C-alpha positions in Angstrom: -0.1 -0.3 -0.2 1.5 3.1 -1.2 0.9 6.0 1.5 2.3 9.5 2.4 1.2 10.8 -1.5 1.9 14.5 -1.9 0.0 15.9 -4.7 1.6 18.8 -6.1 0.8 18.9 -10.1 -0.4 15.5 -12.1 2.3 12.4 -13.0 1.3 10.3 -15.8 3.1 7.2 -17.5 2.9 7.4 -21.0 4.1 4.7 -23.4 5.4 5.2 -27.0 5.4 1.8 -28.5 5.7 -0.1 -32.3 8.3 -1.3 -34.2 12.1 -0.1 -34.3 12.4 2.8 -36.8 8.7 3.3 -36.7 9.4 7.0 -35.6 8.7 6.9 -31.4 11.9 8.5 -31.2 11.5 11.8 -33.3 7.9 11.9 -31.8 9.3 12.0 -28.5 12.0 14.5 -29.5 9.2 16.9 -31.3 6.9 16.4 -27.9 9.9 17.6 -25.6 10.7 20.9 -28.0 6.7 21.6 -28.1 6.3 21.1 -24.1 9.4 23.1 -23.8 7.6 26.0 -26.3 4.4 25.9 -24.2 6.1 25.9 -21.0 7.4 29.9 -21.9 3.7 30.7 -23.3 2.3 29.9 -20.3 2.6 28.9 -16.4 -0.7 27.0 -16.4 1.3 24.1 -19.6 3.9 23.8 -17.1 4.9 20.4 -18.1 7.9 18.2 -17.6 8.6 15.2 -19.9 11.2 12.8 -19.0 12.7 11.0 -22.5 12.6 7.2 -21.0 14.3 5.7 -24.3 15.2 2.0 -23.9 17.8 2.3 -26.9 20.1 4.3 -24.7 19.5 2.7 -21.4 19.7 -1.0 -22.5 22.7 -2.3 -24.1 21.9 -3.2 -27.9 24.0 -6.5 -27.8 21.7 -7.5 -24.9 18.4 -6.6 -26.3 19.2 -8.7 -29.2 19.2 -11.8 -26.9 16.1 -11.9 -26.3 15.4 -12.9 -29.8 18.6 -14.9 -31.3 19.2 -17.3 -28.6 17.0 -19.5 -26.6 19.3 -19.3 -24.2 17.7 -19.1 -20.8 20.6 -17.3 -19.3 20.2 -14.6 -22.2 16.7 -14.4 -21.7 17.0 -13.7 -17.9 19.9 -10.6 -18.3 17.3 -9.4 -21.0 14.3 -9.3 -18.5 16.7 -8.1 -15.4 17.8 -5.1 -17.3 14.2 -4.2 -18.2 13.1 -4.9 -14.2 16.1 -2.4 -13.5 14.5 0.4 -15.2 11.2 -0.1 -14.3 12.4 0.0 -10.5 14.5 3.9 -11.6 11.0 4.7 -12.6 9.4 3.6 -9.6 11.9 5.5 -7.4 11.7 9.1 -9.2 7.7 8.5 -9.4 8.0 7.9 -5.5 9.9 10.7 -5.4 7.9 13.3 -7.3 4.9 12.2 -5.0 7.0 12.4 -1.9 6.0 9.0 -1.1 7.9 6.7 1.7 8.6 3.6 0.1 11.0 2.2 3.1 14.2 0.1 2.1 14.8 1.5 -1.4 14.7 -1.6 -3.9 18.7 -2.8 -5.1 19.7 -1.4 -8.0 23.1 -1.5 -10.2 24.7 1.8 -9.5 25.8 1.8 -13.4 22.0 1.6 -14.7 20.5 4.5 -12.3 23.1 6.7 -13.0 22.9 6.3 -16.6 18.5 7.1 -16.1 19.3 10.3 -13.9 21.9 11.3 -16.5 19.6 10.6 -19.4 16.7 12.6 -17.8 18.6 15.3 -16.4 17.4 14.5 -13.3 19.1 16.4 -10.2 16.4 17.2 -7.4 12.4 17.5 -7.6 12.2 19.7 -4.7 11.9 22.5 -7.3 9.0 21.0 -9.4 6.5 20.7 -7.1 4.0 22.5 -8.7 5.1 20.7 -12.6 3.2 18.7 -14.4 5.5 15.1 -14.8 5.5 12.8 -18.1 7.4 10.3 -18.5 7.4 9.4 -22.2 8.7 5.8 -22.4 10.1 5.0 -25.8 10.8 1.2 -26.8 9.4 -1.2 -28.7 6.4 -2.8 -26.2 5.4 -5.1 -28.5 4.3 -7.8 -25.8 1.0 -6.5 -24.0 2.5 -7.8 -20.8 5.9 -5.2 -21.1 3.0 -2.5 -21.3 0.5 -3.9 -18.2 4.1 -3.4 -15.8 3.7 -0.1 -16.3 0.4 -0.1 -16.0 0.5 -1.8 -12.5 3.5 1.3 -11.5 0.5 3.8 -12.6 -2.1 2.1 -10.1 0.4 1.8 -7.6 0.3 5.4 -7.7 -2.7 6.3 -8.7 -1.4 8.6 -11.6 -2.3 8.8 -15.5 -1.3 5.9 -18.0 -1.5 6.2 -21.6 -0.7 4.9 -24.8 0.6 5.6 -28.5 1.1 2.7 -31.1 3.0 4.3 -33.8 1.9 1.8 -36.8 4.5 1.3 -39.2 5.2 -1.6 -42.6 7.5 -4.2 -41.7 9.4 -3.2 -44.8 9.9 0.9 -43.9 11.0 -0.1 -40.5 13.5 -2.2 -42.2 14.6 0.3 -44.8 15.2 2.6 -41.5 16.8 0.1 -39.4 19.6 0.5 -42.2 20.3 3.7 -42.0 20.9 3.3 -37.9 24.4 3.3 -36.8 23.8 0.2 -34.8 21.3 -1.4 -36.8 19.1 -4.8 -35.8 19.5 -7.8 -37.3 16.4 -7.7 -39.7 15.3 -11.4 -38.2 14.6 -9.9 -35.2 12.6 -6.5 -36.6 10.3 -9.0 -38.8 10.1 -11.8 -35.8 8.9 -9.1 -33.4 6.2 -7.7 -36.2 4.7 -11.6 -36.1 4.8 -11.0 -31.9 3.4 -7.1 -32.0 0.3 -6.8 -30.0 -1.4 -3.3 -30.7 -2.9 -1.6 -28.1 -6.6 -2.5 -27.2 -8.7 0.1 -26.4 -11.4 -2.3 -25.6 -9.2 -3.5 -22.1 -10.2 -1.5 -19.6 -6.4 -0.6 -18.7 -5.7 0.2 -22.2 -8.7 2.9 -22.5 -6.3 5.3 -22.6 -4.5 4.9 -25.9 -4.3 6.3 -29.7 -3.1 4.8 -32.7 -0.7 7.3 -35.0 1.4 6.8 -38.2 4.5 9.3 -39.4 1.5 11.2 -41.6 -1.2 11.7 -38.6 1.1 12.1 -35.6 0.2 15.6 -34.9 2.2 17.0 -31.6 -0.2 19.4 -31.0 -2.8 15.8 -30.5 -0.5 14.0 -28.9 0.2 17.0 -26.2 -3.6 17.2 -25.7 -4.1 13.5 -25.6 -1.6 13.5 -23.0 -3.1 16.3 -21.0 -6.2 14.1 -20.5 -4.6 10.8 -19.4 -2.7 13.6 -16.7 -6.1 14.3 -15.6 -7.7 10.9 -15.6 -5.3 9.0 -13.1 -5.7 5.6 -12.7 -8.0 4.3 -9.6 -6.5 1.4 -7.6 -9.1 -1.5 -6.8 -10.2 -2.2 -3.0 -7.7 -4.8 -1.4 -10.7 -7.1 -1.1 -11.3 -6.8 -5.1 -7.1 -7.6 -5.8 -7.6 -10.8 -3.4 -10.6 -12.6 -5.0 -9.1 -11.4 -8.7 -6.0 -13.1 -7.7 -7.2 -16.8 -6.6 -10.3 -16.5 -9.9 -6.7 -15.8 -12.0 -4.7 -18.8 -10.5 -8.0 -20.9 -11.3 -8.3 -19.7 -14.5 -5.2 -19.8 -15.6 -4.9 -23.8 -15.0 -7.9 -24.7 -16.9 -6.6 -21.8 -19.2 -2.9 -23.4 -20.1 -4.9 -27.4 -20.8 -7.4 -25.6 -23.2 -4.9 -23.9 -25.0 -2.5 -27.0 -25.4 -5.3 -28.9 -26.9 -6.6 -26.1 -29.1 -2.8 -26.1 -30.2 -2.8 -29.9 -30.6 -5.4 -29.4 -33.1 -4.0 -26.8 -35.1 -1.1 -28.8 -36.0 -2.7 -32.1 -36.7 -5.1 -29.6 -39.2 -1.4 -27.9 -40.6 0.0 -31.4 -40.7 -2.5 -32.9 -42.6 -2.6 -30.1 -44.8 1.0 -30.0 -46.1 0.3 -33.7 -47.0 -2.4 -33.6 -49.3 -0.8 -29.9 -51.2 2.5 -30.9 -51.2 3.7 -34.3 -52.9 7.5 -32.7 -52.0 8.4 -31.5 -48.4 11.9 -30.4 -48.3 12.7 -31.0 -44.5 10.1 -33.9 -44.3 6.7 -34.1 -42.0 8.9 -35.4 -39.4 10.9 -32.8 -39.2 8.4 -30.1 -39.9 5.5 -32.0 -37.4 8.8 -31.1 -34.7 8.8 -27.3 -35.7 5.0 -27.2 -34.7 5.3 -28.6 -31.6 8.4 -26.4 -30.8 5.9 -23.4 -31.5 3.5 -24.7 -29.3 5.3 -25.3 -26.4 7.0 -21.6 -27.0 3.1 -20.4 -27.2 2.7 -22.5 -23.7 5.8 -20.8 -21.8 4.4 -17.7 -23.2 1.4 -17.5 -21.6 2.0 -19.7 -18.7 5.1 -16.8 -17.9 2.6 -13.7 -18.7 4.6 -12.9 -22.0 1.1 -13.3 -23.6 -1.7 -11.8 -22.3 -5.1 -13.1 -22.7 -7.8 -10.1 -23.4 -10.0 -10.2 -20.4 -13.1 -10.2 -22.7 -11.4 -13.7 -23.9 -10.7 -14.8 -20.2 -14.5 -15.7 -19.8 -14.9 -18.0 -22.5 -12.0 -20.8 -22.2 -13.6 -23.3 -20.6 -14.3 -25.9 -23.0 -12.8 -23.8 -25.4 -10.9 -26.5 -27.1 -14.3 -27.9 -28.3 -15.5 -25.0 -29.4 -14.4 -23.0 -32.7 -16.2 -19.7 -32.6 -15.7 -18.7 -29.1 -12.9 -16.0 -28.5 -10.4 -17.6 -26.9 -10.0 -20.4 -29.8 -9.9 -17.6 -32.6 -7.1 -15.9 -30.1 -4.7 -19.0 -29.5 -5.4 -19.8 -33.2 -4.5 -16.2 -34.2 -1.2 -16.7 -32.7 -0.6 -19.9 -33.7 -0.9 -18.9 -37.5 1.1 -15.4 -37.0 3.7 -17.4 -35.9 3.7 -20.6 -38.0 3.2 -18.5 -41.2 6.7 -16.5 -40.5 8.2 -20.2 -39.3 7.4 -21.8 -42.6 8.6 -18.7 -44.4 12.1 -19.0 -42.7 11.7 -22.4 -44.3 10.6 -21.9 -47.7 
């Protein structure tokens, strides 16, 4: 429970997500510039933006690891870096709000120093009446990545908003070639197959907008940001949270079972179709089946670990989903499988 909150101005976490090369960092810079101009024009528009750019905080080689290797150690290191950045943000928000956190969580000194240097943070004591916006500039292609920031906003009852910058893969790949530290093309392509854009139908993602480089008006984004600042996330009662957690545990067990059954059927259909449509299969049926089963294991793991979040409206349709092709959960699992299988087969054609 967060206590002793000293409200002074408003604070929000604002995510900018999309493929590498979609224009997130460019938009952030434009927002920073325009916010500074607005601040000079009127004291009422006292807006302080902090650009939390993962490209500058997270070593490129470490970022690549998650999609280039199946190494548990590499995956763990990548997650640890991201977790520490969120911890830094947690501390800064607590400082702004005047919240006593008790014993501070341990964050490597180099990460904390880098975070503060990039934000130009020295002291918040002179910014009591400022509206603070933390711009999170990252790919955030999984819904679960974004949910971590929503949980932080809920913890402090501050604003939470998202801007999804849409960009086709071809454009992203072209722009990537001009970067000083280009990302491997297969990483961008893989990320595109796994991208889960914000869904305004989800209660926690209702404050989200979709933009592209031609529609990303700085003024409209700032107006939306102002709306987010003045509509903070409300934390539910502790009793409600306990009941939801108990329900989630029960649901997750059935969810994994139903997902497993759906994926088994989809694999069977894929193999049968392959046999019917191709007289010659380069890698052979056995190898093809092994790859699809590997894909099944990967999807189930993502569901178990929370990397893949099932939309709230879909969770209620888990019961007997494997026997009902028309239910939302069956469609959800099927879409994920088809999307990843298409990429898998494209790489082996």
